[in-house]
VEXDREN-2710 file (C-alpha; in Angstrom, 1 decimal):
% VEXDREN-2710
k/r/px/py/pz
1/MET/0.1/-0.1/0.1
2/LEU/2.8/2.7/1.0
3/SER/4.9/1.5/-2.2
4/PHE/1.3/2.4/-4.3
5/PHE/1.0/5.7/-2.8
6/GLY/5.0/6.5/-3.3
7/ASP/4.0/5.4/-7.0
8/THR/1.3/7.6/-7.4
9/PHE/2.9/10.6/-6.1
10/ILE/5.9/10.4/-8.3
11/ALA/3.8/10.2/-11.2
12/ASP/1.6/12.9/-10.3
13/ALA/4.8/15.0/-9.4
14/MET/6.2/14.2/-12.9
15/ASN/2.8/14.7/-14.5
16/ILE/3.0/18.3/-12.9
17/ILE/6.5/18.9/-13.8
18/SER/5.9/17.9/-17.6
19/GLN/2.6/19.9/-18.2
20/SER/4.4/22.6/-16.2
21/LEU/6.8/22.8/-19.2
22/SER/4.2/23.1/-21.9
23/ILE/3.7/27.2/-21.8
24/PRO/7.8/27.9/-21.2
25/VAL/8.6/25.5/-24.5
26/LEU/6.0/27.0/-26.4
27/ILE/7.4/30.8/-25.8
28/ILE/11.1/29.2/-26.8
29/LEU/9.5/27.6/-29.7
30/LEU/7.9/31.1/-30.6
31/ILE/11.2/32.8/-30.1
32/ILE/13.1/30.5/-31.9
33/VAL/11.1/30.7/-34.7
34/VAL/11.4/34.8/-35.0
35/LEU/15.5/34.4/-34.5
36/SER/15.3/31.8/-37.2
37/LEU/13.6/34.4/-39.8
38/PHE/15.9/37.3/-38.4
39/LEU/18.8/35.1/-38.9
40/LEU/17.6/34.6/-42.8
41/GLY/17.4/38.0/-43.4
42/GLU/21.0/38.7/-42.0
43/VAL/22.2/35.9/-44.5
44/ILE/20.4/37.5/-47.2
45/ALA/21.5/41.0/-46.8
46/GLU/25.2/39.2/-46.6
47/TYR/24.7/37.9/-49.7
48/PHE/23.9/40.6/-51.5
49/LYS/26.2/42.6/-49.9
50/ASN/29.5/40.4/-50.7
51/LYS/28.0/39.0/-53.7
52/ASN/30.4/41.2/-56.1
53/HIS/33.6/40.2/-53.8
54/LYS/35.7/37.8/-55.6
55/VAL/39.1/35.6/-55.5
56/ARG/40.7/38.2/-57.9
57/ASP/39.7/41.4/-55.8
58/THR/41.9/40.2/-52.8
59/ARG/44.3/39.0/-55.2
60/ASP/44.7/42.6/-57.2
61/MET/44.4/44.8/-53.3
62/MET/47.5/42.1/-52.5
63/TRP/49.3/43.3/-55.8
64/ALA/48.4/47.0/-55.0
65/ILE/49.3/46.7/-51.1
66/ASN/52.7/45.6/-52.0
67/ASN/53.4/48.1/-55.1
68/ALA/52.5/50.8/-53.0
69/PRO/54.8/53.9/-52.5
70/SER/53.7/54.5/-49.0
71/ILE/52.4/53.1/-46.0
72/ASP/49.6/56.1/-46.4
73/GLU/48.8/54.9/-49.7
74/VAL/48.1/51.2/-48.3
75/LYS/45.9/52.7/-45.7
76/SER/44.3/54.4/-48.4
77/ILE/44.0/51.3/-50.5
78/ILE/42.8/49.6/-47.3
79/LYS/40.1/52.7/-46.7
80/ASN/38.8/52.4/-50.4
81/SER/38.7/48.5/-50.9
82/ASN/35.3/46.8/-51.0
83/ILE/36.0/43.9/-48.0
84/PRO/33.8/44.1/-44.9
85/SER/34.1/47.1/-42.7
86/ASN/35.5/44.9/-40.3
87/GLN/38.3/43.6/-42.3
88/LYS/39.1/47.3/-42.7
89/VAL/39.3/48.2/-39.1
90/ILE/41.8/45.3/-38.7
91/LEU/43.8/45.8/-41.6
92/SER/43.9/49.5/-40.5
93/GLU/45.1/48.6/-37.0
94/ILE/48.1/46.8/-38.6
95/ALA/48.9/49.3/-41.2
96/ASN/49.0/51.9/-38.1
97/SER/51.3/49.6/-36.2
98/SER/54.5/50.2/-38.8
99/THR/56.3/52.0/-36.1
100/MET/56.2/48.9/-33.8
101/LYS/58.9/46.4/-33.7
102/LYS/58.4/43.1/-36.4
103/SER/57.6/40.9/-33.6
104/SER/55.1/43.3/-32.0
105/ARG/53.2/43.9/-35.3
106/GLU/53.1/40.1/-36.3
107/ALA/51.8/39.4/-32.3
108/LEU/49.1/42.5/-32.7
109/ALA/48.1/41.0/-36.2
110/ARG/47.9/37.4/-35.1
111/ARG/45.9/38.8/-32.2
112/LEU/43.4/41.3/-34.5
113/VAL/42.8/38.0/-36.7
114/GLU/41.9/35.8/-33.8
115/VAL/39.4/38.5/-32.2
116/GLU/37.8/38.1/-35.5
117/GLU/37.6/34.6/-35.8
118/GLU/36.2/34.7/-32.3
119/ARG/33.3/36.5/-33.6
120/VAL/32.9/34.4/-36.5
121/ASP/32.2/31.5/-34.1
122/LYS/29.8/33.8/-31.8
123/THR/27.9/34.6/-35.4
124/LEU/28.1/30.7/-36.3
125/ASN/27.1/29.6/-32.8
126/LYS/23.6/31.1/-33.2
127/THR/22.2/28.8/-36.1
128/ASP/24.1/26.0/-34.3
129/VAL/22.2/26.1/-31.0
130/ILE/19.2/26.6/-32.7
131/THR/19.8/23.6/-34.9
132/ARG/20.1/21.8/-32.0
133/VAL/17.3/23.0/-29.9
134/GLY/14.7/23.6/-32.1
135/PRO/14.1/19.7/-33.0
136/THR/14.4/18.7/-29.4
137/LEU/12.1/21.5/-27.8
138/GLY/9.8/20.5/-31.0
139/LEU/9.8/16.9/-29.5
140/MET/9.2/18.1/-26.0
141/GLY/6.0/20.1/-27.3
142/THR/4.9/17.0/-29.4
143/LEU/5.2/14.6/-26.1
144/ILE/3.7/17.3/-23.4
145/PRO/0.4/17.6/-24.5
146/MET/-0.1/13.3/-25.9
147/GLY/-0.2/13.2/-21.7
148/PRO/-3.6/15.1/-21.4
149/GLY/-4.7/14.1/-24.9
150/LEU/-4.2/10.5/-24.5
151/ALA/-6.4/10.8/-20.6
152/ALA/-9.0/12.9/-22.8
153/LEU/-9.2/9.7/-25.4
154/GLY/-10.4/7.7/-22.3
155/ALA/-12.8/9.4/-20.9
156/GLY/-13.9/9.7/-24.4
157/ASP/-13.2/13.8/-24.6
158/ILE/-12.4/14.1/-28.0
159/ASN/-12.3/18.2/-28.5
160/THR/-9.5/18.1/-25.7
161/LEU/-7.8/15.1/-27.6
162/ALA/-7.5/17.1/-31.3
163/SER/-6.6/20.2/-29.4
164/SER/-4.2/18.2/-28.1
165/LEU/-2.9/16.6/-31.1
166/THR/-3.1/19.7/-33.0
167/ILE/-0.2/21.4/-30.2
168/ALA/1.8/18.3/-30.8
169/PHE/2.1/18.7/-34.6
170/ASN/2.4/22.2/-34.7
171/THR/5.4/22.2/-32.2
172/THR/6.9/19.3/-34.5
173/ILE/6.7/21.5/-37.2
174/VAL/8.3/24.9/-35.8
175/GLY/10.4/22.9/-33.8
176/ILE/11.8/20.6/-37.1
177/GLY/11.5/23.3/-39.3
178/SER/13.8/26.0/-37.5
179/GLY/16.6/23.8/-37.2
180/ALA/16.5/22.6/-40.7
181/LEU/16.5/26.2/-41.5
182/CYS/19.2/27.1/-39.4
183/TYR/20.9/24.0/-40.3
184/VAL/21.4/25.4/-44.3
185/LEU/21.6/28.9/-43.1
186/GLY/25.0/27.6/-40.6
187/LYS/26.5/25.8/-43.5
188/ILE/26.3/28.6/-45.9
189/ARG/27.6/31.3/-43.6
190/LYS/30.1/28.9/-42.6
191/GLN/31.5/28.6/-46.1
192/TRP/31.2/32.5/-46.8
193/CYS/33.3/33.3/-43.0
194/ASP/35.9/30.8/-44.3
195/LYS/36.6/32.4/-47.2
196/ALA/36.3/35.7/-45.5
197/LEU/39.0/34.6/-43.1
198/ALA/41.2/33.1/-45.4
199/ASP/41.2/36.5/-47.3
200/LEU/42.0/38.4/-44.0
201/ASP/44.8/36.2/-43.4
202/ALA/46.3/37.1/-47.0
203/LEU/45.7/40.5/-46.5
204/SER/46.9/41.0/-43.2
205/ASP/50.4/39.2/-44.3
206/ALA/50.4/41.5/-47.5
207/VAL/50.4/44.5/-44.9
208/LEU/52.8/42.8/-42.8
209/ASP/55.3/42.0/-45.6
210/TYR/55.1/45.6/-46.5
211/MET/56.4/47.1/-43.9
212/GLU/59.4/44.9/-43.3
END
């Protein structure tokens, strides 16, 4: 008898905990949908902003830096280039370090590039988190309403069952859809970021070589 009451208490406690998560899960899924659409807009904006930048542009810029008559001309080349603004800031800081010793300039350049890599990682983490969390919350949103739904089925309450199933299907679609969208966005963005970091490495080396 004591064991029966203990089992009942545990089952009731688990039911209360699971049902109390219903609203938070739905709210977080709604936030994830908004964030996914926001990230989609960011990726589209990045595409139109950087679509005209080609590998030959980086090559031509490196030639221009190597053939520049002065460090001021190097700074002008950087300022007037069509590379992303954050890369302009990094290259300009490297160019401004011309009065430093060689080892200090190289250490500064490495650190600036590392900071940019950290920024890129934070950007990519946004889509990675949603890719993993979205489907998980979608599954939670599917299973949580099934308890009351099955209880309603046993009591012959078809309306409650239909409502629970609707919530379950909607959360599944939202969770998996958001995760799939962010997975694709993350893959696309990673390709762009890898290319941008490779260009930044090459350009920073060109600026450092010029100041030797």
